[in-house]
C-alpha positions as CSV (number, residue, x, y, z in Angstrom):
1,M,18.7,18.3,37.0
2,L,18.2,15.0,35.2
3,R,20.7,12.5,36.2
4,R,19.7,9.8,38.7
5,H,21.4,7.2,40.8
6,V,19.9,3.7,40.1
7,L,16.7,4.0,42.2
8,A,18.7,5.4,45.0
9,T,16.5,7.5,47.1
10,L,13.7,5.2,48.1
11,V,13.5,1.5,48.7
12,V,15.0,-0.1,45.6
13,G,18.6,0.0,44.5
14,V,21.6,-2.2,45.2
15,G,24.6,0.1,45.4
16,V,26.3,1.7,48.3
17,T,26.9,5.5,48.0
18,T,30.0,6.8,49.6
19,F,30.5,10.3,50.8
20,F,33.8,11.6,52.1
21,L,33.6,14.0,55.0
22,V,36.6,16.3,55.1
23,T,37.6,17.1,58.7
24,D,40.8,18.2,60.4
25,A,41.7,14.6,61.0
26,G,41.5,13.8,57.3
27,P,38.8,12.2,55.2
28,R,36.5,9.6,56.6
29,P,33.9,7.7,54.6
30,F,30.2,7.9,55.3
31,E,28.5,4.9,53.7
32,R,24.8,4.8,53.0
33,P,23.6,1.2,53.6
34,T,22.1,-0.7,50.8
35,P,18.3,0.1,50.9
36,P,15.9,-2.7,51.8
37,A,14.2,-4.6,49.0
38,P,11.0,-3.0,47.8
39,I,7.7,-4.2,49.4
40,G,4.0,-3.4,49.0
41,V,3.1,-0.4,46.9
42,F,6.8,0.4,46.3
43,R,7.1,-2.9,44.5
44,D,3.6,-3.2,43.0
45,G,2.3,0.4,42.7
46,G,-0.5,2.1,44.6
47,T,-1.1,4.5,47.4
48,P,1.3,4.3,50.4
49,A,0.2,4.4,54.0
50,R,-0.1,7.6,55.9
51,D,0.9,8.5,59.5
52,P,-0.5,11.9,60.8
53,A,2.2,12.1,63.5
54,I,5.1,11.7,61.0
55,E,3.4,14.1,58.6
56,A,3.2,16.7,61.3
57,V,6.9,16.3,62.1
58,L,8.1,16.5,58.5
59,G,5.6,19.2,57.3
60,T,5.8,21.6,60.3
61,E,8.3,20.8,63.0
62,L,11.3,19.9,60.9
63,S,11.0,23.0,58.7
64,R,10.6,25.3,61.8
65,V,13.8,24.0,63.3
66,I,15.8,24.2,60.1
67,H,14.7,27.8,59.6
68,T,16.4,28.7,62.9
69,S,19.8,27.7,61.6
70,F,22.8,29.9,60.9
71,A,23.3,28.2,57.5
72,F,19.7,28.9,56.5
73,L,19.4,32.5,57.7
74,G,22.9,33.7,57.3
75,R,22.8,35.4,60.7
76,D,23.0,34.7,64.4
77,T,20.1,32.8,66.0
78,D,18.8,31.8,69.4
79,D,21.0,28.7,70.0
80,G,18.9,27.7,72.9
81,A,15.8,27.6,70.8
82,R,17.7,25.6,68.1
83,R,18.9,23.0,70.6
84,R,15.4,22.6,72.2
85,G,13.9,22.2,68.7
86,L,16.5,19.6,67.8
87,A,16.0,17.7,71.0
88,A,12.3,17.6,70.5
89,L,12.8,16.3,66.9
90,R,15.2,13.6,68.0
91,A,12.9,12.3,70.7
92,S,9.8,12.3,68.6
93,P,7.9,9.1,69.2
94,A,6.4,9.2,65.7
95,F,9.3,7.3,64.0
96,A,9.9,4.9,66.9
97,A,6.4,3.7,66.4
98,H,7.4,2.0,63.2
99,G,10.5,0.1,64.4
100,E,14.0,0.6,65.4
101,H,15.5,0.8,61.9
102,L,13.4,3.9,61.1
103,A,14.0,5.4,64.6
104,T,17.7,5.0,64.3
105,A,17.8,6.5,60.9
106,W,15.8,9.5,62.1
107,R,18.0,10.1,65.1
108,A,21.1,10.0,62.8
109,L,19.5,12.5,60.5
110,I,18.8,14.9,63.4
111,D,22.4,14.6,64.6
112,S,23.7,15.4,61.2
113,L,21.2,18.3,61.0
114,D,22.6,19.6,64.3
115,H,26.1,19.7,62.8
116,W,25.0,21.3,59.5
117,M,22.9,24.0,61.3
118,T,25.9,25.5,63.0
119,M,27.7,26.2,59.7
120,A,27.3,28.9,57.1
121,I,28.1,28.7,53.4
122,G,31.8,29.4,53.0
123,D,32.8,27.7,56.2
124,R,35.4,24.9,56.0
125,G,33.6,21.6,55.9
126,F,30.2,23.0,54.9
127,R,30.0,21.0,51.7
128,A,30.9,17.8,53.6
129,A,28.3,18.5,56.2
130,S,25.7,19.1,53.4
131,D,26.7,15.8,51.8
132,E,26.3,14.0,55.1
133,L,22.9,15.5,55.8
134,R,21.7,14.7,52.3
135,A,22.8,11.0,52.7
136,H,21.1,10.7,56.1
137,A,17.9,12.1,54.5
138,E,18.1,9.4,51.8
139,V,18.5,6.7,54.5
140,V,15.4,8.0,56.3
141,A,13.5,7.9,53.0
142,D,14.7,4.3,52.5
143,Q,13.3,3.3,55.9
144,L,10.0,5.1,55.5
145,A,9.5,3.2,52.2
146,A,10.5,-0.1,53.9
147,A,7.8,0.6,56.5
148,G,5.3,1.2,53.6
149,L,4.9,4.9,54.5
150,G,4.5,7.5,51.7
151,Y,7.0,10.2,52.6
152,T,10.3,11.2,51.1
153,F,12.7,14.2,50.8
154,D,14.3,16.2,48.1
155,A,17.7,17.2,49.5
156,S,19.3,18.2,46.1
157,A,19.2,21.9,47.1
158,L,21.9,21.2,49.7
159,L,24.3,21.0,46.8
160,A,23.6,24.7,45.9
161,Q,26.2,26.4,48.0
162,S,25.3,29.8,46.5
163,K,21.9,29.7,48.1
164,R,21.6,30.3,51.8
165,K,18.0,29.0,51.9
166,A,18.9,25.5,50.8
167,D,17.3,22.7,52.9
168,I,15.7,19.3,52.7
169,V,12.2,19.5,51.4
170,P,9.7,16.9,52.6
171,Y,7.0,15.4,50.3
172,R,4.0,13.1,50.7
173,I,4.0,10.4,48.1
174,E,0.4,10.4,46.8
175,R,0.9,7.5,44.5
176,V,3.5,5.0,43.3
177,A,3.0,4.4,39.6
178,F,4.8,2.2,37.1
179,V,5.1,2.8,33.4
180,F,6.4,0.6,30.6
181,A,8.6,0.8,27.5
182,N,8.3,-2.6,26.1
183,S,9.7,-4.9,28.8
184,E,11.4,-2.0,30.7
185,R,9.5,-1.1,33.9
186,Q,10.0,2.4,35.3
187,R,8.7,3.6,38.7
188,V,7.5,7.1,39.0
189,L,6.4,8.8,42.2
190,E,3.6,11.4,42.4
191,L,4.5,13.9,45.1
192,R,2.8,16.7,47.0
193,G,4.7,19.1,49.1
194,L,4.2,18.9,52.9
195,E,5.3,22.5,53.7
196,R,5.0,24.5,50.5
197,S,4.7,24.2,46.8
198,D,7.9,24.1,44.7
199,P,8.7,27.7,43.7
200,S,10.5,26.6,40.6
201,G,7.2,25.8,38.9
202,L,8.7,22.5,37.6
203,L,6.0,19.8,36.9
204,G,8.4,17.0,37.5
205,R,12.0,16.2,38.4
206,T,14.6,13.4,38.0
207,T,17.6,13.8,40.1
208,E,20.3,11.7,41.7
209,E,19.0,12.6,45.2
210,L,15.4,11.8,44.5
211,G,16.3,8.5,42.7
212,D,13.0,7.8,41.1
213,P,11.5,10.2,38.6
214,V,8.8,12.3,40.3
215,V,5.7,14.2,39.3
216,L,5.0,17.4,41.4
217,L,1.3,17.5,41.8
218,D,1.2,21.0,43.3
219,A,2.7,22.5,40.2
220,I,0.4,20.5,38.0
221,D,-2.6,21.8,39.9
222,E,-1.4,25.4,39.4
223,K,-0.8,24.8,35.6
224,V,-4.2,23.2,35.1
225,A,-6.0,26.0,37.1
226,N,-4.2,28.9,35.5
227,L,-3.4,27.8,32.0
228,V,-5.5,24.8,30.9
229,M,-8.9,25.6,32.4
230,P,-9.0,29.2,30.9
231,V,-8.2,27.7,27.5
232,L,-11.0,25.2,28.0
233,G,-13.3,28.1,28.8
234,G,-12.5,29.8,25.5
235,Q,-9.5,31.9,26.1
236,P,-6.4,32.0,23.8
237,F,-3.4,29.9,24.8
238,P,-0.8,32.5,25.9
239,L,1.8,31.7,23.3
240,G,2.9,34.6,21.1
241,P,1.1,36.5,18.4
242,R,-2.7,36.3,18.6
243,T,-3.1,34.1,15.5
244,A,-0.7,31.6,17.0
245,S,-2.3,31.8,20.4
246,L,-5.8,31.2,18.9
247,A,-4.6,28.3,16.8
248,A,-2.8,26.6,19.7
249,A,-5.9,27.1,21.9
250,E,-8.2,25.5,19.3
251,S,-6.0,22.4,19.0
252,I,-5.8,22.1,22.8
253,R,-9.6,22.4,23.2
254,R,-10.1,19.8,20.5
255,E,-7.9,17.4,22.4
256,L,-9.5,18.0,25.7
257,A,-13.0,17.5,24.2
258,A,-11.9,14.2,22.7
259,A,-10.5,13.1,26.1
260,G,-13.7,14.0,27.9
261,A,-11.8,16.6,29.9
262,D,-14.8,18.8,30.9
263,S,-13.6,19.2,34.6
264,L,-10.6,20.3,36.5
265,I,-10.1,16.7,37.9
266,R,-10.1,15.1,34.5
267,A,-7.7,17.7,33.0
268,R,-5.4,17.3,36.0
269,D,-5.3,13.5,35.5
270,L,-4.4,14.0,31.8
271,V,-1.6,16.4,32.5
272,T,-0.3,14.2,35.4
273,A,-0.1,11.2,33.1
274,S,1.7,13.2,30.4
275,V,4.3,14.5,32.8
276,R,4.7,11.0,34.2
277,H,5.8,9.8,30.7
278,H,8.2,12.7,30.4
279,E,9.9,12.0,33.7
280,A,9.9,8.2,33.0
281,Q,11.8,8.9,29.8
282,H,14.5,10.7,31.8
283,G,14.7,7.7,34.1
284,L,15.1,5.3,31.1
285,D,17.7,7.6,29.4
286,A,19.8,7.6,32.5
287,D,21.0,4.1,31.8
288,R,21.6,4.4,28.1
289,H,23.7,6.3,25.6
290,L,21.9,8.8,23.5
291,T,23.3,10.1,20.2
292,H,23.8,13.9,20.4
293,P,21.8,15.3,17.5
294,A,23.7,17.5,15.0
295,R,20.9,20.1,15.0
296,L,21.0,20.4,18.8
297,A,24.8,20.7,18.8
298,M,24.5,23.7,16.5
299,L,22.3,25.5,19.1
300,A,23.4,24.1,22.4
301,G,26.9,22.8,21.9
302,E,27.9,19.3,22.4
303,K,30.1,18.5,25.4
304,D,29.3,20.7,28.4
305,A,26.6,20.3,31.0
306,F,24.1,22.6,29.2
307,A,24.4,20.4,26.0
308,L,23.8,17.3,28.1
309,R,20.7,18.6,29.8
310,S,19.4,19.9,26.5
311,R,19.8,16.4,24.9
312,L,18.0,14.7,27.7
313,E,15.2,17.3,27.6
314,L,14.9,16.9,23.8
315,S,14.5,13.2,24.2
316,A,11.9,13.5,27.1
317,Y,9.7,16.1,25.3
318,L,9.6,14.2,22.0
319,S,8.9,11.0,23.9
320,Q,6.2,12.7,25.9
321,I,4.5,14.0,22.8
322,A,4.7,10.7,21.0
323,S,3.5,8.7,24.0
324,D,0.6,10.9,25.0
325,M,-2.7,9.6,23.6
326,W,-4.7,12.6,24.7
327,V,-3.0,16.0,25.0
328,P,0.2,16.1,22.9
329,Q,-0.8,19.5,21.5
330,L,-0.9,20.9,25.0
331,T,2.6,19.5,25.7
332,L,4.0,20.9,22.4
333,W,2.6,24.5,22.9
334,S,3.5,24.5,26.6
335,L,7.1,23.8,25.5
336,A,6.9,26.4,22.7
337,R,6.1,29.1,25.3
338,H,9.7,28.9,26.4
339,A,10.8,30.0,23.0
340,F,8.2,32.7,22.6
341,H,8.6,34.2,26.1
342,G,12.2,33.5,27.0
343,G,14.7,36.3,27.4
344,H,18.1,36.7,25.9
345,T,19.7,34.0,28.1
346,K,19.4,30.6,26.5
347,T,17.8,27.9,28.5
348,E,17.5,24.2,27.7
349,E,13.8,24.5,27.1
350,M,14.1,27.4,24.7
351,I,16.6,25.5,22.5
352,V,14.6,22.3,22.7
353,A,11.4,24.1,21.7
354,V,13.1,25.4,18.5
355,V,14.4,22.0,17.6
356,V,11.0,20.3,18.3
357,V,8.7,22.8,16.6
358,E,11.0,23.0,13.5
359,G,11.5,19.2,13.4
360,I,7.8,18.4,13.7
361,A,6.9,20.9,11.0
362,R,9.4,19.2,8.7
363,Q,8.0,15.7,9.6
364,L,4.5,17.1,8.7
365,Q,5.9,18.5,5.4
366,I,5.2,22.1,6.5
367,V,7.4,24.6,4.6
368,A,9.2,26.9,7.0
369,P,10.1,30.5,6.0
370,G,13.7,29.8,7.2
371,P,15.6,28.7,10.2
372,V,13.9,29.8,13.5
373,F,17.2,30.3,15.2
374,H,19.7,32.5,13.3
375,D,22.2,35.2,14.1
376,G,22.3,34.0,17.7
377,E,18.6,34.7,18.3
378,I,15.2,33.1,18.1
379,D,13.2,34.5,15.2
380,R,9.7,34.5,16.9
381,D,8.0,35.7,13.8
382,R,9.2,32.6,11.8
383,L,8.3,30.4,14.8
384,A,4.8,31.8,14.9
385,T,4.2,30.9,11.2
386,L,4.6,27.2,12.1
387,V,2.0,27.1,14.9
388,A,-1.3,27.1,12.9
389,P,-0.2,24.5,10.3
390,I,1.0,22.2,13.1
391,A,-2.0,22.8,15.3
392,A,-4.3,21.8,12.4
393,H,-3.0,18.3,12.4
394,S,-4.7,15.5,14.4
395,T,-3.4,14.0,17.6
396,L,-2.3,10.8,15.8
397,E,-0.4,12.8,13.2
398,L,1.3,14.9,15.8
399,R,2.3,11.8,17.8
400,A,3.6,10.0,14.7
401,A,5.7,13.1,13.7
402,A,7.2,13.3,17.2
403,A,8.1,9.6,17.2
404,A,9.7,9.9,13.7
405,L,11.6,13.0,14.8
406,W,13.0,11.2,17.9
407,G,14.1,8.4,15.7
408,E,15.8,10.7,13.2
409,L,17.6,12.8,15.8
410,F,18.7,9.9,18.1
411,E,19.3,7.4,15.3
412,D,17.1,4.7,16.9
413,K,13.5,3.7,17.1
414,L,11.5,5.3,19.9
415,V,9.8,2.9,22.2
416,R,6.6,4.7,23.4
417,I,5.9,4.8,27.1
418,V,2.6,3.4,28.3
419,D,0.9,3.2,31.7
């Protein structure tokens, strides 16, 4: 999920989002108010304020009440317990302590949650109730940011009507960062889950519901602990054939040593910065037209949603590699894992990995044994032959090749992202 509303979830943005709630009386509009202007760290960057009382409500009490709902569980529940939980949430003094605007937004969210909880997927009006709940969650996030508090929600799962366990996921904003592409300034939020880590394993997300591009720190911690640190300790990078895994691991260790990444904390910071650049590119691409590369069209199509997502991922991965001063080899081979380990169902990352590895090899004048993707399948043996020659190149050479490939594919000059 890549498309974003113009800074819509938190405190910046100027539009009004309209949701139409379908009822027996006909459609009525629910309008999200224009968010307040950004202040403090949401304008300048930094670490937002904390409130232990709000954190307890969002991280424990809200989730507990949601998980008693018919819509969440798909079965009958104790309605008395549900109503008592909702009443306690609505009356929570944690939000009122920060002013009437936040308190009002919170009460409206709980009222909307009450309506949503009585419904199941397939019920008439369930989608409209989900839209209303998502919009109210965004308004609470707006008001939390207006109060300088570092909390937000991801309510995009409410769109997934095929999943019974869809809900609004609360996050703590650990840091508000800004990156730059020439004069363009892009805000990126670094989030940590309040109730659980993201089971998807995604390192970052850019969605309409979240508004700002985000980096998911829990997933980054897991990647660094389970993938990066073992390689730093001498293990092969789990890529494909052993020769390819050893070559990739050597290039990654070389980068980490040059960056002084001799600890988990330093490695985590490097990966976080790299993912921040990736998600920032998504944010920048949301407001521009990108050429659809011919090579990508051959593998992913050109006009459907899969093709669009593949194009945006291709831009973001190449920009990430080109912009990363320290660990572009780690990014490249992490991407390549999707091609080596993917199944028969094509994913955006599998296709992008093929285009990126082939294209970078070509930019580095490495002779390939033939197309990596042919006869409807990825030829992993051919892909493996490209790993060692690419891995032998320096960080600067790899970054330059990625930038040149981005320019070739998108018929423009890449503007590297910097912190």
